[in-house]
N, C-alpha and C positions, 0 to 999 in steps of 0.2 A: 426375238420380237418379230411378230408378223406385221406386215404393212401393205397398204394398197398399192396397186400398180401406178396410180397417179393420185394426188390429193383429192379427196372427196369433198372437202370444204376448204375453200381458199379465200383469204382476205387480201384485198389490194388497197393499200393506203394511198388514196388519190392526192392527199395534201396533208401537211402538218399544220397549216394555218388554222386558227380557231377563233371564234368569237366569245368563248368562255375561258376561264382559267381554273379548271377543276384541280383541286388539291391532289386527287388520286391519279392524275394523268400519267400513263406509262409511255407516252411519246417522248422522244429525246429533246424536242423543242416545239415551239409554235411558229417556227420559221421554216423556210425551205419549201419551195414550190417549183417543181420541174416545169418546163414549158409544155404547152398543149401537145406538141408533136410527140414528146416522150410519153405522156400519159396515153395518148391514142395508140401509139406503137405497142405499149405494154398490154393494153386491153385487147388489141387485135391478136397479139401473140397468145394471150390466154384463151381467147375465143376459139382459136384453131383446134384446141384439145377437147371441145365439147364437154366440158367438165360438169360434174353433178351440181355444184353450188359455188357461185362466186359472190362474195359480199364486198361492197365498196364501203370503205371506212376512212376516217381521218385521224387527226384533225377534225374539221367540220366540213363534210362534203357539200352541204347546201350553200356554202360560200361561193362555190364554183357555178357561174352562170350557165355553163355548158353541161351541167350535170345530166340532163335528159339525153344529150348527144353522147356522152360517155357511156351511159347505160345501153344505148342502141348498138354500141360496138360489141356487146355480149349477146348477140341474137341467137347464137348456137349453144349457149349455156342453158342447162336444164332448169336451174332455179337461180333467181337473182334477188339479192336483198341489199339493204344498206343500213348503216348505223348513223344516226343523227341526234343532236341534242334537242332538236325540235324548235329551236328559236326562229327558224325560217321555214315557213310552209311552202312546199313545192307541189302544186296541183298536178304538174306534168308527170309525176311518178306513177299515176294510175295507168295500168297496162304495161308498165315498164319494170315493175318489181313485184315479186310475190309476197315479200315481207318487209316491214320496217322495224328496226330495233331502236327504241327510243327510251331513254332512261328516266326513272323516277328514283329519288334517293331519300325520301322522307317527307316530312311536313314542308310547306313552302319555305319556312324559315331555315330549316336544316338543309334542304335541297340547295337553296341559294347560297348558303354559307359554304357548302362543299364545292359548288361550281363557280363561286365568285361572280355570279351573274344576278345582281339585284333586280327584282321585278320580273324575272323570267318565268316563274312557275305557272302563272296564268296563261302566258303565251304558249308554253309547252303543252299544257292541258288542252288548249284549244286545237293545237296541231294534231294531237292524238285523236281527238274527236273527229277532226276533219279527214284524217287519213282513214279512219274507220268508216266514215260516211262514203268515202270513195271505194269502199270494198277491199281495202288493203288490210291484210292481217298485220296487227301491230303487237309487238312484244316489248316488255320492259327489260332492259339491261341494267340491273340495279347493283351498285357497288356496296357490299356489306363492309362496314368499317366500325371502328370503335365509336364513332360519332353517332351512327344511326342504327346500331345493332338492336336497340330496344324498340325500333320503329318498324320492324318488318311486317307486323300485322297491319299497321296503318298503311304502309306502302302497298300491300296486297289489296286492301280495301279500296284505295284510290285507283289502282290499276283496273280492278274489276268494274268500278263505277264508270270509268272512262271507256270501257269496252275493249280493253287489251286482252289478248289471247293467252299469253304465257308470261309468267314472271320468272326471268332468269336471274339468279343471284350469283354475283361474282365476288368472291372474297378478296379484299384488297391485298395486293402483293406489291411491295415497293419496287418501282422501276421508273426509269426516265425522270420526268419532272416530279413524280410522286415521291422520290427518295427524300426530298427535303421535309416532307410531312409524315414520314414513316412512323415516328414515335406517337404522333397524334392520331393516326388512322388505323394502324394495325390492330385488329380485334384479337382479344384473347380467345383461347379455346372455349372457355366458359361462356363467353358472350356468343360465340358461334352456336353452341349447344342450345342456349336460350333462344336464339334466332330461329333455329330449327323447330323448336316447340311452337313458336308464333306462326311459322310458315305452315305447319301441319294443321293448326287450328284454322288459319285463314283458308287453306285449301278446302277444308270441310265446310266452312261458313259461306264462302263465296263461289265455290265450284270452279275455281281458277286453276289452270295448269301451273304447277310450280316445280322448277328444277334448278339445280346449281348449274350455272352456265360456264363456270370454270371448274377445273378439277379440285377436288377436296379429298384428302386422305381418308380412305374408308375406315381407318382405325379411330377417327375422331368421334364418331357417333354411330351406333348400330342402326339407327333409323335411316341413315344414308342408304343402307342396303335394304332393310326391311320395308321401307316406305317408298323405295324407288326414286330417291332424290339424287343419288350419286351420279356424277358425270365424269367420265375418265377423259383426261386430256388427250387430244389426238396429235400432239406435236410429233412430227416425224413418222406418224402412223397413218393418219388420214387427213391431217391438217397441215397447211403451210401458209405463210404470210409473205407478201411482197411489199417492200417500201416504195415510195413514189417513183424511184428510178429503176425499179424492176429487179431489185436484189431479193433473192429468196432466203427467208429464215424459217426455221421450223417452229418458231413462236414469235408473235408480234411484240413480245416484251424483250426479245433478244436482239443484240446488236451484231450477232454472228451471221455473215452472209456466206452462202454456199455456191453462189453463182448468179449471173444476171440473165434473165430470160430473153433479153435483146441480143445476147451473145451466145447462149447455149440453149438447146432444146429442154423443155420442162422435164421430160422423162430422164434426160441425162443428169440434170441437177439432182432430181429427186432420188435417183439410184446411185448417187455418188459414193465412192468409198469413204470419203470423209464423214458423211452422215452415219454410215454403217459402223465405222470404227469408233467415232467419238460418242455416238449416242445409241444406235439401235442394238449394239452388242450388249448393252446393260451392264458392262463391266464396272461402271461407275457407281452402281447401287451399293449403298452402305447399310449397316444395321441401324435400326431394327427392320428395315425394308427387305434386305437381301434374303432373309430366311422366312419372311412373312408368308403364310399360306394363301393369301389372296394377291400377292405381288403381281401376278401375271395380268390381273384385271385392273389393279390400282396404279401400279408402276410408280408408287411413291408420291402421288398427288401432283401438285404444281411443281414441275421438275426441271425447268429451264431458268437459269439465273439471267440477270440483266446483261451479263457479258456473253451469254450464249453457252456457258458451261453447264452440263447437267448436274443436278443435285436433288436430294430428297427435299420434300416440302419443309420449309421452316416450321410449319405447324406441328410436324412430327418431332422436331428437335426440342421445341419448348413446351412447357405445360404438360409434361409427359404423364402426370398423374391423371389426366383426363382421357388418355388413350386406351382403346381396347387391347387386351392381350392377344397374343397369337392363338391361344387356346379359344378365346371367345370368337375370334375371326374365323377359325376353322369350322365352328358350328354354323356360321352364317354363309359359308362359301357357296353352298348350293342355291342360295337365294339371290345371288348376284345376277342381274339381268345383263343383256348385251348392251354395248355402247351404242347409242343412237346418234347419228350425225345430225347437226343442226340443219 
């Protein structure tokens, strides 16, 4: 497995505190907030590496009154973005971020049921329009679940009307607080295929950029390849995540830390023998992924469990009747594009 000299896209979780109670939340809690000096120290440590893209994420980052000050610590980072639920508008983001990722999950009723935030949809819509007016590129991070799988066309329509640039679709994977709702939220492979049909129609109708924002096994639907929707997970390859205290994980859904940036240099953690042995060696790959003709591109879909152990995507394990065969994938191999960093 080839990997970058340093992470090309790095997320830093500023806080786990949140003003919503999303049923799909992969954070371990909505509690836990390091002091300001720790957050500033982590940001300054990251800034020293002049990274390609650092994204601030939570919890809910706009709860922090010093958010603009935190962003200012990343002055040597090439590209800065943040993820917010949009319930608090921060005008000071203009000139400090290149992008804002702000989620829409369905109709107002469905969105508010999934986020447990009654009355929030209109506020969020206004925030999106205000950020767009400020000249900030706004994307949607939309969680695809059993609850809203039939609403992807509607989500795309609303995103387009609000002036959003790209609709990133993230298939629900149970982790953190979301474990307790896994049975209610995990979409079937059939629902995902139907969602893809809706998304392709929406892309044609609204001229909206649409991609999967989290990895999806290529064998799930040939249109992931032929229509350029596929997104290969960058865990341990070009992506890393830091928790609020500076612990590096190769996936933000993982609890496995490989070292703290306040104690070790980033390059030393990133090139650690533990990551190479436990993950990059690909010795953990099982069938049907191990012998798949496109495994070097797909790597088994969403491949890090909540505990941090590598695994093939649960979507490959279940509903196998919906998966493409190795023979079918072999005929599509030449159409697989290169992975694009966010």
